[in-house]
gemmi code that builds the backbone of each chain (N, CA, C; Angstrom):
import gemmi

chains = {
    "A": [
        ("MET", (-51.382, 104.750, -26.830), (-50.401, 104.465, -27.866), (-50.643, 103.083, -28.433)),
        ("SER", (-50.080, 102.849, -29.617), (-50.498, 101.668, -30.358), (-49.596, 100.469, -30.115)),
        ("GLY", (-48.550, 100.590, -29.326), (-47.694, 99.424, -29.124), (-46.688, 99.690, -28.040)),
        ("ALA", (-45.919, 98.677, -27.703), (-44.941, 98.815, -26.641), (-43.613, 99.352, -27.158)),
        ("THR", (-43.505, 99.493, -28.474), (-42.285, 100.074, -29.056), (-42.633, 101.407, -29.693)),
        ("ALA", (-41.834, 102.408, -29.385), (-42.067, 103.739, -29.943), (-40.933, 104.105, -30.893)),
        ("LEU", (-41.260, 104.892, -31.887), (-40.272, 105.450, -32.802), (-40.353, 106.966, -32.723)),
        ("VAL", (-39.201, 107.603, -32.514), (-39.144, 109.069, -32.553), (-38.344, 109.471, -33.789)),
        ("LEU", (-39.013, 110.146, -34.701), (-38.350, 110.671, -35.897), (-37.739, 112.015, -35.514)),
        ("VAL", (-36.439, 112.120, -35.594), (-35.726, 113.282, -35.074), (-35.221, 114.146, -36.229)),
        ("ALA", (-35.649, 115.391, -36.251), (-35.213, 116.317, -37.296), (-34.496, 117.506, -36.671)),
        ("HIS", (-33.891, 118.324, -37.529), (-33.147, 119.462, -37.007), (-34.063, 120.494, -36.372)),
        ("GLY", (-35.182, 120.752, -37.043), (-36.037, 121.860, -36.625), (-35.684, 123.091, -37.436)),
        ("SER", (-36.712, 123.896, -37.741), (-36.525, 125.038, -38.629), (-37.323, 126.229, -38.128)),
        ("ARG", (-36.877, 127.423, -38.498), (-37.683, 128.612, -38.226), (-38.916, 128.647, -39.114)),
        ("ARG", (-38.838, 127.934, -40.241), (-39.996, 127.831, -41.140), (-40.940, 126.763, -40.591)),
        ("GLU", (-42.103, 127.187, -40.153), (-43.017, 126.209, -39.548), (-43.441, 125.157, -40.569)),
        ("ALA", (-43.456, 125.517, -41.851), (-43.842, 124.538, -42.879), (-42.873, 123.353, -42.899)),
        ("SER", (-41.584, 123.618, -42.636), (-40.615, 122.517, -42.600), (-40.882, 121.601, -41.418)),
        ("ASN", (-41.175, 122.188, -40.259), (-41.491, 121.360, -39.093), (-42.772, 120.568, -39.335)),
        ("ALA", (-43.721, 121.192, -39.998), (-44.976, 120.499, -40.298), (-44.728, 119.313, -41.224)),
        ("GLU", (-43.754, 119.477, -42.131), (-43.421, 118.385, -43.055), (-42.847, 117.196, -42.270)),
        ("VAL", (-42.061, 117.489, -41.245), (-41.513, 116.417, -40.398), (-42.639, 115.717, -39.638)),
        ("ARG", (-43.536, 116.532, -39.072), (-44.651, 115.928, -38.325), (-45.539, 115.113, -39.259)),
        ("ALA", (-45.698, 115.586, -40.489), (-46.508, 114.826, -41.448), (-45.850, 113.490, -41.768)),
        ("MET", (-44.510, 113.487, -41.899), (-43.820, 112.222, -42.152), (-43.978, 111.285, -40.959)),
        ("ALA", (-43.888, 111.817, -39.740), (-44.102, 110.978, -38.554), (-45.524, 110.415, -38.560)),
        ("GLY", (-46.492, 111.231, -38.941), (-47.871, 110.749, -39.011), (-48.034, 109.648, -40.041)),
        ("ARG", (-47.379, 109.831, -41.192), (-47.464, 108.817, -42.244), (-46.833, 107.503, -41.764)),
        ("LEU", (-45.669, 107.631, -41.098), (-45.008, 106.435, -40.553), (-45.911, 105.739, -39.536)),
        ("GLY", (-46.572, 106.536, -38.712), (-47.446, 105.944, -37.703), (-48.598, 105.176, -38.328)),
        ("ARG", (-49.164, 105.746, -39.405), (-50.276, 105.046, -40.065), (-49.790, 103.768, -40.733)),
        ("LEU", (-48.592, 103.845, -41.346), (-48.031, 102.643, -41.977), (-47.701, 101.577, -40.934)),
        ("ALA", (-47.199, 102.019, -39.786), (-46.749, 101.068, -38.769), (-47.908, 100.411, -38.044)),
        ("GLY", (-49.033, 101.107, -37.967), (-50.186, 100.537, -37.275), (-49.840, 100.186, -35.835)),
        ("GLU", (-50.134, 98.957, -35.452), (-49.906, 98.543, -34.064), (-48.440, 98.296, -33.745)),
        ("ARG", (-47.590, 98.309, -34.772), (-46.206, 97.893, -34.550), (-45.354, 98.949, -33.857)),
        ("LEU", (-45.646, 100.209, -34.125), (-44.842, 101.298, -33.569), (-45.738, 102.496, -33.291)),
        ("ALA", (-45.514, 103.158, -32.169), (-46.129, 104.458, -31.918), (-45.114, 105.508, -32.350)),
        ("VAL", (-45.461, 106.325, -33.326), (-44.484, 107.221, -33.947), (-44.755, 108.670, -33.563)),
        ("SER", (-43.693, 109.387, -33.219), (-43.805, 110.822, -32.958), (-42.578, 111.518, -33.533)),
        ("ALA", (-42.584, 112.846, -33.471), (-41.460, 113.631, -33.979), (-40.780, 114.363, -32.829)),
        ("GLY", (-39.488, 114.564, -32.946), (-38.723, 115.361, -31.992), (-37.738, 116.225, -32.753)),
        ("PHE", (-37.346, 117.357, -32.145), (-36.508, 118.323, -32.857), (-35.265, 118.686, -32.048)),
        ("LEU", (-34.164, 118.800, -32.756), (-32.903, 119.158, -32.115), (-32.929, 120.600, -31.622)),
        ("GLU", (-33.498, 121.484, -32.419), (-33.616, 122.880, -32.011), (-34.676, 123.572, -32.853)),
        ("LEU", (-35.088, 124.744, -32.429), (-35.981, 125.641, -33.182), (-37.426, 125.164, -33.280)),
        ("ALA", (-37.725, 123.973, -32.772), (-39.111, 123.497, -32.801), (-39.325, 122.570, -31.624)),
        ("GLU", (-40.573, 122.287, -31.327), (-40.916, 121.433, -30.191), (-41.771, 120.270, -30.648)),
        ("PRO", (-41.725, 119.160, -29.905), (-40.948, 118.919, -28.688), (-39.473, 118.670, -28.998)),
        ("SER", (-38.642, 118.858, -27.962), (-37.236, 118.506, -28.084), (-37.106, 116.985, -28.183)),
        ("ILE", (-35.916, 116.512, -28.491), (-35.678, 115.065, -28.565), (-35.921, 114.417, -27.203)),
        ("PRO", (-35.330, 114.929, -26.105), (-35.624, 114.310, -24.800), (-37.111, 114.352, -24.453)),
        ("GLU", (-37.768, 115.473, -24.766), (-39.206, 115.550, -24.473), (-39.991, 114.492, -25.250)),
        ("ALA", (-39.634, 114.302, -26.501), (-40.366, 113.325, -27.321), (-40.136, 111.910, -26.790)),
        ("ILE", (-38.911, 111.599, -26.397), (-38.623, 110.252, -25.873), (-39.339, 110.054, -24.539)),
        ("GLU", (-39.273, 111.076, -23.682), (-39.957, 110.985, -22.382), (-41.457, 110.792, -22.571)),
        ("ALA", (-42.033, 111.492, -23.532), (-43.472, 111.364, -23.767), (-43.819, 109.950, -24.222)),
        ("ALA", (-42.944, 109.373, -25.058), (-43.199, 108.002, -25.527), (-43.152, 107.028, -24.350)),
        ("ILE", (-42.190, 107.224, -23.464), (-42.069, 106.340, -22.291), (-43.262, 106.541, -21.362)),
        ("ALA", (-43.642, 107.795, -21.167), (-44.795, 108.076, -20.305), (-46.070, 107.460, -20.865)),
        ("ALA", (-46.123, 107.328, -22.188), (-47.311, 106.749, -22.822), (-47.272, 105.228, -22.819)),
        ("GLY", (-46.181, 104.648, -22.313), (-46.163, 103.196, -22.162), (-45.116, 102.453, -22.960)),
        ("ALA", (-44.277, 103.159, -23.719), (-43.266, 102.453, -24.509), (-42.295, 101.721, -23.589)),
        ("ARG", (-41.978, 100.479, -23.947), (-40.978, 99.703, -23.198), (-39.666, 99.670, -23.966)),
        ("GLU", (-39.684, 100.244, -25.165), (-38.486, 100.341, -26.008), (-38.704, 101.543, -26.919)),
        ("VAL", (-37.652, 102.320, -27.132), (-37.768, 103.494, -28.000), (-36.691, 103.411, -29.066)),
        ("ARG", (-37.073, 103.654, -30.310), (-36.130, 103.693, -31.416), (-36.109, 105.130, -31.945)),
        ("VAL", (-34.914, 105.642, -32.175), (-34.739, 107.042, -32.576), (-34.117, 107.068, -33.967)),
        ("LEU", (-34.829, 107.676, -34.913), (-34.361, 107.700, -36.307), (-34.038, 109.134, -36.709)),
        ("PRO", (-32.763, 109.449, -36.936), (-32.395, 110.814, -37.342), (-32.786, 111.087, -38.801)),
        ("TRP", (-33.655, 112.049, -38.988), (-34.134, 112.447, -40.313), (-33.159, 113.485, -40.866)),
        ("PHE", (-31.957, 112.995, -41.156), (-30.840, 113.810, -41.642), (-30.237, 113.099, -42.846)),
        ("LEU", (-29.699, 113.878, -43.773), (-29.110, 113.272, -44.957), (-27.637, 112.943, -44.789)),
        ("SER", (-26.930, 113.699, -43.984), (-25.507, 113.412, -43.846), (-25.120, 113.367, -42.373)),
        ("ALA", (-24.020, 112.696, -42.128), (-23.586, 112.426, -40.761), (-22.697, 113.549, -40.244)),
        ("GLY", (-23.267, 114.717, -40.106), (-22.513, 115.833, -39.534), (-22.500, 115.768, -38.019)),
        ("ARG", (-22.097, 116.877, -37.428), (-21.978, 116.931, -35.974), (-23.296, 116.626, -35.271)),
        ("HIS", (-24.405, 117.086, -35.844), (-25.699, 116.812, -35.204), (-25.934, 115.314, -35.074)),
        ("VAL", (-25.652, 114.597, -36.153), (-25.902, 113.147, -36.144), (-24.860, 112.419, -35.308)),
        ("SER", (-23.614, 112.856, -35.387), (-22.552, 112.078, -34.730), (-22.354, 112.460, -33.268)),
        ("GLU", (-22.761, 113.677, -32.883), (-22.506, 114.102, -31.500), (-23.758, 114.563, -30.754)),
        ("ASP", (-24.470, 115.535, -31.331), (-25.552, 116.177, -30.570), (-26.696, 115.214, -30.258)),
        ("ILE", (-27.156, 114.485, -31.265), (-28.284, 113.583, -31.044), (-27.882, 112.433, -30.110)),
        ("PRO", (-26.728, 111.781, -30.300), (-26.329, 110.740, -29.342), (-26.247, 111.264, -27.914)),
        ("ALA", (-25.758, 112.494, -27.732), (-25.652, 113.043, -26.372), (-27.030, 113.217, -25.743)),
        ("GLN", (-28.001, 113.684, -26.531), (-29.345, 113.875, -25.980), (-30.013, 112.535, -25.682)),
        ("VAL", (-29.785, 111.566, -26.551), (-30.343, 110.231, -26.307), (-29.721, 109.634, -25.041)),
        ("ALA", (-28.420, 109.816, -24.880), (-27.742, 109.248, -23.708), (-28.272, 109.840, -22.405)),
        ("THR", (-28.615, 111.118, -22.447), (-29.165, 111.760, -21.252), (-30.471, 111.099, -20.825)),
        ("VAL", (-31.339, 110.851, -21.785), (-32.624, 110.215, -21.453), (-32.406, 108.754, -21.059)),
        ("GLN", (-31.483, 108.087, -21.754), (-31.209, 106.684, -21.417), (-30.749, 106.551, -19.967)),
        ("ALA", (-29.946, 107.517, -19.522), (-29.448, 107.465, -18.141), (-30.589, 107.593, -17.131)),
        ("ARG", (-31.650, 108.305, -17.507), (-32.797, 108.448, -16.610), (-33.701, 107.213, -16.621)),
        ("HIS", (-33.580, 106.397, -17.684), (-34.460, 105.223, -17.829), (-33.618, 104.006, -18.200)),
        ("PRO", (-32.810, 103.516, -17.257), (-31.896, 102.424, -17.590), (-32.625, 101.134, -17.983)),
        ("ASP", (-33.895, 101.018, -17.615), (-34.643, 99.789, -17.919), (-35.343, 99.835, -19.275)),
        ("ILE", (-35.315, 100.977, -19.950), (-35.979, 101.114, -21.263), (-34.894, 101.229, -22.335)),
        ("PRO", (-34.745, 100.226, -23.186), (-33.724, 100.362, -24.238), (-34.092, 101.480, -25.214)),
        ("ILE", (-33.152, 102.369, -25.440), (-33.343, 103.440, -26.427), (-32.297, 103.231, -27.520)),
        ("HIS", (-32.760, 102.859, -28.698), (-31.853, 102.534, -29.799), (-31.752, 103.709, -30.749)),
        ("LEU", (-30.540, 104.162, -30.988), (-30.322, 105.221, -31.973), (-30.002, 104.561, -33.317)),
        ("LEU", (-30.859, 104.756, -34.280), (-30.692, 104.145, -35.600), (-29.793, 105.012, -36.476)),
        ("GLY", (-29.383, 104.477, -37.616), (-28.575, 105.243, -38.561), (-29.380, 106.378, -39.182)),
        ("HIS", (-28.696, 107.418, -39.626), (-29.411, 108.556, -40.209), (-30.009, 108.196, -41.573)),
        ("ALA", (-31.080, 108.910, -41.914), (-31.887, 108.555, -43.080), (-31.074, 108.475, -44.372)),
        ("GLY", (-30.158, 109.416, -44.570), (-29.440, 109.481, -45.840), (-28.612, 108.258, -46.150)),
        ("ALA", (-28.240, 107.492, -45.127), (-27.388, 106.317, -45.329), (-28.160, 105.012, -45.139)),
        ("LEU", (-29.474, 105.071, -45.074), (-30.232, 103.826, -44.854), (-30.120, 102.892, -46.060)),
        ("PRO", (-30.126, 101.606, -45.800), (-30.135, 100.652, -46.916), (-31.348, 100.907, -47.798)),
        ("GLY", (-31.144, 100.862, -49.084), (-32.247, 101.065, -50.028), (-32.426, 102.502, -50.473)),
        ("MET", (-31.701, 103.440, -49.845), (-31.895, 104.844, -50.209), (-31.480, 105.113, -51.665)),
        ("ALA", (-30.338, 104.595, -52.073), (-29.888, 104.843, -53.447), (-30.895, 104.260, -54.445)),
        ("GLU", (-31.409, 103.089, -54.145), (-32.380, 102.457, -55.046), (-33.653, 103.314, -55.147)),
        ("LEU", (-34.074, 103.872, -54.009), (-35.270, 104.721, -54.023), (-35.029, 105.972, -54.870)),
        ("LEU", (-33.860, 106.596, -54.709), (-33.544, 107.791, -55.503), (-33.510, 107.440, -56.989)),
        ("LEU", (-32.910, 106.297, -57.294), (-32.789, 105.927, -58.702), (-34.160, 105.695, -59.332)),
        ("THR", (-35.049, 105.064, -58.587), (-36.403, 104.841, -59.103), (-37.067, 106.173, -59.431)),
        ("ALA", (-36.853, 107.165, -58.565), (-37.451, 108.481, -58.809), (-36.782, 109.186, -59.989)),
        ("ALA", (-35.508, 108.897, -60.212), (-34.741, 109.659, -61.198), (-34.839, 109.104, -62.601)),
        ("LEU", (-35.129, 107.825, -62.720), (-35.148, 107.239, -64.058), (-36.347, 107.758, -64.840)),
        ("PRO", (-36.147, 108.077, -66.118), (-37.272, 108.493, -66.949), (-38.298, 107.362, -67.015)),
        ("GLU", (-39.562, 107.764, -67.086), (-40.622, 106.737, -67.150), (-40.451, 105.926, -68.445)),
    ],
    "B": [
        ("MET", (-19.290, 109.451, -70.996), (-20.472, 109.288, -70.152), (-21.256, 108.076, -70.607)),
        ("SER", (-22.130, 107.591, -69.702), (-22.707, 106.275, -69.952), (-24.058, 106.352, -70.639)),
        ("GLY", (-24.580, 107.521, -70.932), (-25.892, 107.551, -71.579), (-26.236, 108.947, -72.006)),
        ("ALA", (-27.359, 109.063, -72.698), (-27.768, 110.366, -73.198), (-28.568, 111.135, -72.167)),
        ("THR", (-28.895, 110.483, -71.051), (-29.606, 111.174, -69.972), (-28.681, 111.279, -68.776)),
        ("ALA", (-28.620, 112.472, -68.204), (-27.773, 112.698, -67.037), (-28.644, 113.000, -65.833)),
        ("LEU", (-28.144, 112.608, -64.670), (-28.787, 112.947, -63.402), (-27.796, 113.754, -62.579)),
        ("VAL", (-28.240, 114.905, -62.089), (-27.416, 115.693, -61.163), (-28.081, 115.645, -59.790)),
        ("LEU", (-27.377, 115.044, -58.837), (-27.847, 115.001, -57.453), (-27.408, 116.305, -56.796)),
        ("VAL", (-28.380, 117.105, -56.371), (-28.081, 118.453, -55.892), (-28.217, 118.512, -54.372)),
        ("ALA", (-27.141, 118.903, -53.710), (-27.162, 119.025, -52.253), (-26.853, 120.458, -51.847)),
        ("HIS", (-27.031, 120.746, -50.564), (-26.794, 122.109, -50.113), (-25.317, 122.476, -50.186)),
        ("GLY", (-24.445, 121.541, -49.781), (-23.033, 121.853, -49.635), (-22.753, 122.234, -48.197)),
        ("SER", (-21.564, 121.867, -47.715), (-21.224, 122.050, -46.314), (-19.781, 122.505, -46.166)),
        ("ARG", (-19.505, 123.189, -45.058), (-18.110, 123.492, -44.738), (-17.358, 122.226, -44.341)),
        ("ARG", (-18.110, 121.215, -43.893), (-17.501, 119.927, -43.546), (-17.289, 119.124, -44.830)),
        ("GLU", (-16.040, 118.922, -45.191), (-15.793, 118.226, -46.447), (-16.342, 116.798, -46.411)),
        ("ALA", (-16.417, 116.205, -45.205), (-16.949, 114.840, -45.097), (-18.402, 114.789, -45.558)),
        ("SER", (-19.164, 115.858, -45.302), (-20.560, 115.875, -45.758), (-20.631, 115.942, -47.276)),
        ("ASN", (-19.772, 116.772, -47.874), (-19.755, 116.853, -49.332), (-19.309, 115.517, -49.943)),
        ("ALA", (-18.363, 114.876, -49.278), (-17.896, 113.576, -49.767), (-19.015, 112.545, -49.702)),
        ("GLU", (-19.880, 112.667, -48.681), (-20.999, 111.735, -48.552), (-21.967, 111.907, -49.729)),
        ("VAL", (-22.162, 113.170, -50.155), (-23.026, 113.436, -51.310), (-22.398, 112.853, -52.573)),
        ("ARG", (-21.106, 113.080, -52.738), (-20.437, 112.538, -53.936), (-20.474, 111.010, -53.929)),
        ("ALA", (-20.356, 110.426, -52.732), (-20.423, 108.964, -52.642), (-21.800, 108.463, -53.044)),
        ("MET", (-22.850, 109.193, -52.635), (-24.202, 108.787, -53.039), (-24.359, 108.904, -54.555)),
        ("ALA", (-23.824, 109.981, -55.135), (-23.886, 110.129, -56.597), (-23.147, 108.969, -57.270)),
        ("GLY", (-22.011, 108.588, -56.719), (-21.262, 107.467, -57.272), (-22.046, 106.164, -57.191)),
        ("ARG", (-22.704, 105.953, -56.052), (-23.490, 104.733, -55.872), (-24.652, 104.709, -56.882)),
        ("LEU", (-25.299, 105.871, -57.036), (-26.395, 105.973, -58.009), (-25.891, 105.684, -59.421)),
        ("GLY", (-24.707, 106.197, -59.736), (-24.159, 105.973, -61.066), (-23.875, 104.500, -61.331)),
        ("ARG", (-23.371, 103.810, -60.296), (-23.109, 102.378, -60.475), (-24.404, 101.598, -60.622)),
        ("LEU", (-25.417, 101.978, -59.813), (-26.710, 101.301, -59.921), (-27.362, 101.565, -61.277)),
        ("ALA", (-27.209, 102.784, -61.773), (-27.886, 103.175, -63.012), (-27.228, 102.563, -64.232)),
        ("GLY", (-25.934, 102.293, -64.141), (-25.231, 101.717, -65.279), (-25.352, 102.605, -66.500)),
        ("GLU", (-25.785, 102.036, -67.612), (-25.885, 102.788, -68.868), (-27.082, 103.733, -68.913)),
        ("ARG", (-27.964, 103.616, -67.919), (-29.228, 104.355, -68.014), (-29.071, 105.843, -67.705)),
        ("LEU", (-28.159, 106.177, -66.810), (-27.978, 107.567, -66.395), (-26.508, 107.826, -66.103)),
        ("ALA", (-26.016, 108.983, -66.511), (-24.703, 109.458, -66.068), (-24.947, 110.354, -64.863)),
        ("VAL", (-24.420, 109.987, -63.719), (-24.774, 110.677, -62.477), (-23.607, 111.516, -61.965)),
        ("SER", (-23.905, 112.732, -61.547), (-22.893, 113.576, -60.912), (-23.551, 114.338, -59.766)),
        ("ALA", (-22.737, 115.062, -59.009), (-23.236, 115.847, -57.887), (-23.036, 117.330, -58.167)),
        ("GLY", (-23.945, 118.152, -57.635), (-23.809, 119.602, -57.711), (-24.225, 120.197, -56.375)),
        ("PHE", (-23.698, 121.396, -56.076), (-23.932, 121.980, -54.752), (-24.474, 123.404, -54.865)),
        ("LEU", (-25.406, 123.692, -53.981), (-26.005, 125.027, -53.961), (-25.003, 126.064, -53.480)),
        ("GLU", (-24.210, 125.705, -52.468), (-23.185, 126.620, -51.973), (-22.148, 125.846, -51.185)),
        ("LEU", (-21.037, 126.468, -50.891), (-19.998, 125.944, -49.997), (-19.213, 124.765, -50.552)),
        ("ALA", (-19.561, 124.271, -51.727), (-18.804, 123.171, -52.315), (-18.921, 123.262, -53.826)),
        ("GLU", (-18.080, 122.538, -54.502), (-18.061, 122.565, -55.959), (-18.228, 121.170, -56.521)),
        ("PRO", (-18.750, 121.058, -57.746), (-19.199, 122.127, -58.637), (-20.538, 122.704, -58.201)),
        ("SER", (-20.825, 123.912, -58.681), (-22.144, 124.502, -58.465), (-23.175, 123.720, -59.268)),
        ("ILE", (-24.438, 124.005, -59.033), (-25.503, 123.332, -59.789), (-25.399, 123.657, -61.284)),
        ("PRO", (-25.273, 124.952, -61.660), (-25.127, 125.231, -63.096), (-23.888, 124.572, -63.695)),
        ("GLU", (-22.778, 124.584, -62.951), (-21.563, 123.936, -63.474), (-21.786, 122.440, -63.701)),
        ("ALA", (-22.462, 121.795, -62.767), (-22.686, 120.347, -62.904), (-23.591, 120.050, -64.097)),
        ("ILE", (-24.625, 120.880, -64.288), (-25.529, 120.650, -65.424), (-24.791, 120.915, -66.734)),
        ("GLU", (-24.021, 122.010, -66.757), (-23.254, 122.330, -67.972), (-22.265, 121.208, -68.302)),
        ("ALA", (-21.630, 120.661, -67.284), (-20.666, 119.582, -67.518), (-21.363, 118.359, -68.102)),
        ("ALA", (-22.558, 118.069, -67.608), (-23.296, 116.914, -68.134), (-23.651, 117.126, -69.600)),
        ("ILE", (-24.056, 118.358, -69.926), (-24.407, 118.666, -71.321), (-23.163, 118.610, -72.200)),
        ("ALA", (-22.065, 119.164, -71.693), (-20.811, 119.139, -72.465), (-20.354, 117.709, -72.710)),
        ("ALA", (-20.695, 116.801, -71.770), (-20.294, 115.393, -71.917), (-21.239, 114.619, -72.825)),
        ("GLY", (-22.295, 115.279, -73.298), (-23.154, 114.624, -74.286), (-24.589, 114.381, -73.867)),
        ("ALA", (-24.971, 114.809, -72.673), (-26.356, 114.565, -72.254), (-27.320, 115.313, -73.159)),
        ("ARG", (-28.389, 114.640, -73.544), (-29.449, 115.287, -74.333), (-30.657, 115.582, -73.467)),
        ("GLU", (-30.567, 115.154, -72.214), (-31.627, 115.417, -71.232), (-30.956, 115.369, -69.870)),
        ("VAL", (-31.336, 116.280, -68.998), (-30.751, 116.313, -67.657), (-31.869, 116.265, -66.637)),
        ("ARG", (-31.718, 115.428, -65.639), (-32.677, 115.349, -64.548), (-31.964, 115.807, -63.284)),
        ("VAL", (-32.617, 116.652, -62.502), (-32.001, 117.250, -61.314), (-32.789, 116.793, -60.084)),
        ("LEU", (-32.105, 116.129, -59.166), (-32.769, 115.588, -57.972), (-32.246, 116.291, -56.721)),
        ("PRO", (-33.088, 117.096, -56.073), (-32.638, 117.795, -54.856), (-32.534, 116.828, -53.677)),
        ("TRP", (-31.326, 116.699, -53.168), (-31.032, 115.814, -52.029), (-31.284, 116.614, -50.744)),
        ("PHE", (-32.566, 116.915, -50.545), (-33.033, 117.716, -49.414), (-34.209, 116.985, -48.784)),
        ("LEU", (-34.371, 117.158, -47.481), (-35.464, 116.478, -46.796), (-36.742, 117.293, -46.774)),
        ("SER", (-36.636, 118.610, -46.758), (-37.862, 119.403, -46.701), (-37.843, 120.491, -47.767)),
        ("ALA", (-39.045, 120.942, -48.089), (-39.214, 121.887, -49.190), (-39.086, 123.316, -48.696)),
        ("GLY", (-37.913, 123.679, -48.240), (-37.674, 125.049, -47.824), (-37.374, 125.940, -49.019)),
        ("ARG", (-36.874, 127.112, -48.720), (-36.594, 128.092, -49.765), (-35.604, 127.559, -50.802)),
        ("HIS", (-34.616, 126.796, -50.350), (-33.643, 126.260, -51.306), (-34.338, 125.403, -52.362)),
        ("VAL", (-35.236, 124.545, -51.898), (-35.912, 123.634, -52.823), (-36.952, 124.373, -53.664)),
        ("SER", (-37.653, 125.317, -53.042), (-38.776, 125.933, -53.755), (-38.360, 127.132, -54.599)),
        ("GLU", (-37.222, 127.760, -54.261), (-36.847, 128.970, -55.005), (-35.440, 128.910, -55.600)),
        ("ASP", (-34.427, 128.652, -54.738), (-33.039, 128.794, -55.194), (-32.675, 127.791, -56.285)),
        ("ILE", (-33.005, 126.522, -56.056), (-32.638, 125.503, -57.043), (-33.422, 125.695, -58.349)),
        ("PRO", (-34.739, 125.928, -58.303), (-35.444, 126.197, -59.570), (-34.862, 127.381, -60.335)),
        ("ALA", (-34.441, 128.432, -59.621), (-33.875, 129.602, -60.303), (-32.570, 129.244, -61.009)),
        ("GLN", (-31.733, 128.440, -60.353), (-30.461, 128.060, -60.975), (-30.700, 127.142, -62.175)),
        ("VAL", (-31.645, 126.235, -62.033), (-31.964, 125.342, -63.151), (-32.506, 126.155, -64.329)),
        ("ALA", (-33.349, 127.138, -64.036), (-33.940, 127.950, -65.109), (-32.874, 128.721, -65.872)),
        ("THR", (-31.845, 129.163, -65.162), (-30.755, 129.894, -65.814), (-30.050, 129.023, -66.848)),
        ("VAL", (-29.774, 127.784, -66.464), (-29.105, 126.889, -67.411), (-30.052, 126.485, -68.538)),
        ("GLN", (-31.320, 126.264, -68.182), (-32.299, 125.892, -69.217), (-32.389, 126.966, -70.296)),
        ("ALA", (-32.305, 128.236, -69.869), (-32.403, 129.335, -70.835), (-31.217, 129.330, -71.809)),
        ("ARG", (-30.073, 128.831, -71.340), (-28.897, 128.754, -72.220), (-28.963, 127.551, -73.162)),
        ("HIS", (-29.773, 126.568, -72.803), (-29.850, 125.324, -73.601), (-31.307, 124.966, -73.855)),
        ("PRO", (-31.989, 125.767, -74.668), (-33.429, 125.531, -74.860), (-33.736, 124.177, -75.501)),
        ("ASP", (-32.745, 123.579, -76.156), (-32.988, 122.301, -76.834), (-32.752, 121.085, -75.933)),
        ("ILE", (-32.252, 121.305, -74.733), (-31.970, 120.191, -73.816), (-32.983, 120.255, -72.676)),
        ("PRO", (-33.894, 119.300, -72.574), (-34.838, 119.344, -71.449), (-34.110, 119.127, -70.120)),
        ("ILE", (-34.349, 120.035, -69.188), (-33.778, 119.891, -67.839), (-34.965, 119.750, -66.885)),
        ("HIS", (-35.113, 118.570, -66.324), (-36.263, 118.270, -65.462), (-35.857, 118.375, -64.004)),
        ("LEU", (-36.558, 119.208, -63.267), (-36.327, 119.304, -61.831), (-37.286, 118.343, -61.128)),
        ("LEU", (-36.734, 117.361, -60.468), (-37.543, 116.339, -59.784), (-37.904, 116.801, -58.377)),
        ("GLY", (-38.823, 116.092, -57.738), (-39.191, 116.406, -56.367), (-38.039, 116.143, -55.405)),
        ("HIS", (-38.049, 116.837, -54.269), (-36.959, 116.661, -53.311), (-37.035, 115.294, -52.627)),
        ("ALA", (-35.868, 114.819, -52.181), (-35.738, 113.442, -51.698), (-36.711, 113.115, -50.575)),
        ("GLY", (-36.893, 114.051, -49.642), (-37.702, 113.751, -48.468), (-39.143, 113.418, -48.776)),
        ("ALA", (-39.640, 113.847, -49.924), (-41.041, 113.624, -50.263), (-41.203, 112.590, -51.373)),
        ("LEU", (-40.153, 111.864, -51.702), (-40.265, 110.895, -52.797), (-41.189, 109.740, -52.419)),
        ("PRO", (-41.913, 109.211, -53.382), (-42.735, 108.034, -53.110), (-41.857, 106.911, -52.562)),
        ("GLY", (-42.350, 106.237, -51.557), (-41.604, 105.118, -50.986), (-40.718, 105.497, -49.815)),
        ("MET", (-40.562, 106.808, -49.563), (-39.654, 107.211, -48.490), (-40.159, 106.727, -47.119)),
        ("ALA", (-41.442, 106.900, -46.850), (-41.959, 106.478, -45.544), (-41.779, 104.967, -45.367)),
        ("GLU", (-42.018, 104.222, -46.422), (-41.861, 102.766, -46.338), (-40.403, 102.400, -46.053)),
        ("LEU", (-39.462, 103.108, -46.683), (-38.046, 102.836, -46.444), (-37.680, 103.130, -44.983)),
        ("LEU", (-38.162, 104.263, -44.465), (-37.875, 104.608, -43.063), (-38.473, 103.557, -42.132)),
        ("LEU", (-39.683, 103.126, -42.435), (-40.339, 102.158, -41.563), (-39.569, 100.838, -41.540)),
        ("THR", (-39.098, 100.414, -42.694), (-38.323, 99.176, -42.748), (-37.091, 99.279, -41.861)),
        ("ALA", (-36.452, 100.442, -41.876), (-35.262, 100.636, -41.039), (-35.627, 100.707, -39.564)),
        ("ALA", (-36.823, 101.181, -39.268), (-37.186, 101.466, -37.879), (-37.784, 100.268, -37.154)),
        ("LEU", (-38.369, 99.338, -37.893), (-39.022, 98.207, -37.231), (-37.991, 97.291, -36.600)),
        ("PRO", (-38.257, 96.818, -35.400), (-37.345, 95.861, -34.776), (-37.257, 94.615, -35.646)),
        ("GLU", (-36.094, 94.004, -35.645), (-35.910, 92.785, -36.459), (-36.818, 91.668, -35.917)),
    ],
}
model = gemmi.Model(1)
for chain_id, residues in chains.items():
    chain = gemmi.Chain(chain_id)
    for i, (resn, *xyz) in enumerate(residues, 1):
        res = gemmi.Residue()
        res.name, res.seqid = resn, gemmi.SeqId(i, " ")
        for name, pos in zip(("N", "CA", "C"), xyz):
            atom = gemmi.Atom()
            atom.name, atom.element = name, gemmi.Element(name[0])
            atom.pos, atom.b_iso = gemmi.Position(*pos), 0.0
            res.add_atom(atom)
        chain.add_residue(res)
    model.add_chain(chain)
structure = gemmi.Structure()
structure.add_model(model)
structure.setup_entities()
């Protein structure tokens, strides 16, 4: 792995493999952008693998001393507010010495509105 | 309305009213950022109102001479690739003189990976 900090991009997971592939592609793009700063992987809440706990465990097994979890969700529904925190807490309890930070969901990240506006404005 | 170009932010719609409110809040934020450049509203594929055709029709009725439609979706599933284009085409057929541009979905917009990385990197 490329660093001591890992990032797990967490998505819902889909029966459509193309959607899961799109998530993995975004994780790959993030990893290339991050270079040595972050080792990036993808994890799925359901319907695809690896699961969120599996992805976090794999990052720790690969040497991460800190894990950051970014929910690739647009709105703060039950998955973001309950399911993902519960799964993160389970892994955190198994690794009390490794900080696992749950970040805000993608749809509410700072700069998101500006990015949408740039895409929406006529050239 | 604040301009001759309208933007409709299109989301799936949810039984959770808080999720729909989050979409409307994003549309509001976009409208404030856009100022006179774009009149921004929200439309929903299902489970919430207004529908996508209703939102586009409302923008045209308010004076838009061009409408841009931005799918607030992370992956290019059936909704993005089939359902939303079909609904946009229906309205376009009723208003052949008003260009209605369907933009790429949010998850694949240029700059998205960079925005996620900025949020994910430790301070």
